[in-house]
N, C-alpha and C positions, 0 to 999 in steps of 0.2 A: 681692824689693825692694818698698818701700811708696811710694805716691805722696803720702801724707799723714802727717805727724807732728803729734801733739797734745801740747803740754806742759800738765800740770795742776798748778795751784798751789792750796793750801788758803788760805782767805780768812775772815776773821771777819764781814765785813759785805758781802754781795752788792751792794747798792746803791752803797756807798762804792767798792768795788773797780771796779764798772762805770763809775762817773763818773770815776774816776782814769785808768783806761786809755783812755777815750773822749777825755779832755781832754789827757793827757800824751803819747799815742802816736797820736791820731786814728784808733783801730781801730774797725772796724765789727762789730757783733754779727751772729751767724748764728742763724737759727731763729725759730719762733713765740714771740710774746710770751705770758706767763702773767698771772695775776692782779696780780702786783707790777709789771708793765710791763717785765719783763726776760725773755729767753728762758731755757728750762730744757732742756738744761743752758746755763749762761752761757758762751758761747764766742765768741771774736773771730777773725777771719781776718787773720792777720799778712801772709801772702802766699799764692799758690795751693797751696803744699805744706806750710804751717805754720798751725796753730791754737793759741790760747792758751785753755785752758778753766780757769775759776775755780770752785772747789768749796768750799761751806761746810766749815768745820773739822770739824763732827760727820759730815758726808757723806764728807768725805776719809778720816776714820778707819774708816768702814764699807767703803770701797773698799779699803783696804790691809790689813784685818784678816786674820789675828791679829796681824800686826805693828802696833805702836803708831806712829802718825805722830811725826815729829820735832817738837820744841818750836819754837815760832815763832822768827823771826829767821833770820839767816844760818846755815846748816848744811852743806850739801853741794854746793850748785849756784850757779854764776854764769852768769846768761843773758846772751848778747851779741847785740846789735843793730848791724849795720853800716849806716853812712850814707856818703854821698858825700864831704863835706868837714868839717873842723874847725868851720866856721861852723854846720854842721848839728848837730854835738855841742852846741855852745853854745846853740843855738836849742832843742834838746831838753831840755837841763838846765834852762833857764828855764821851759819848759812843765811839766816834771816837778815842779819845786818849786812852781810856781804850782797845780798840781792836788793837792798834798799829800804829794809824795814828799820824800825827803831826799837830800843829796849826801854820799857817803862820801869820795870824792877828786875834787877840782875837775878839770875837763878840762885835760889838759896833753899835751905830747909825751912819748911813751915810745918805746923801741926798736921796738916792734910796731905803732906807730901813735898818732894822737892820740885820746885817750879820757878818759872819766870814769867812775866807779862811783856808782851811785845805788840806793837802796832804794825800794820801793813802800810804801804804808800798812801793809802786813802783814810788811815786813821782808825780802821777797824781792829779791835783789840782781841788778842789771842793769849790764852794761858797754855804754856807747854808744861805738862806735868808728868813726873814720875811718881805715882802713888805707892804708898808702902805696901 
């Protein structure tokens, strides 16, 4: 059993993605800063057991070789983030859009909880959910 899970996402622009996740989710980076003012690797602490790592597209291809990385946009994964209340879902939606993300489905009540689905600037999909 592991104590830490890291989700790695390919990104086109490190700075843009850093600024987006800092603004949209208030995530804090981990590690020493490099010449561009960002840590390398670019990682965020989501919670004590989860990190989000953003890898430049060309570096991501190097890591998964010989398999080619999937094309940009939604392909295989929907990341979910739970929040306490429907109001928190709406607040995060507003922050998400203000930071440069997009809304795929407006927050609304579903059988599994109150949620919306959003895309980051690289097209990665996130469901923000307030479960019953």
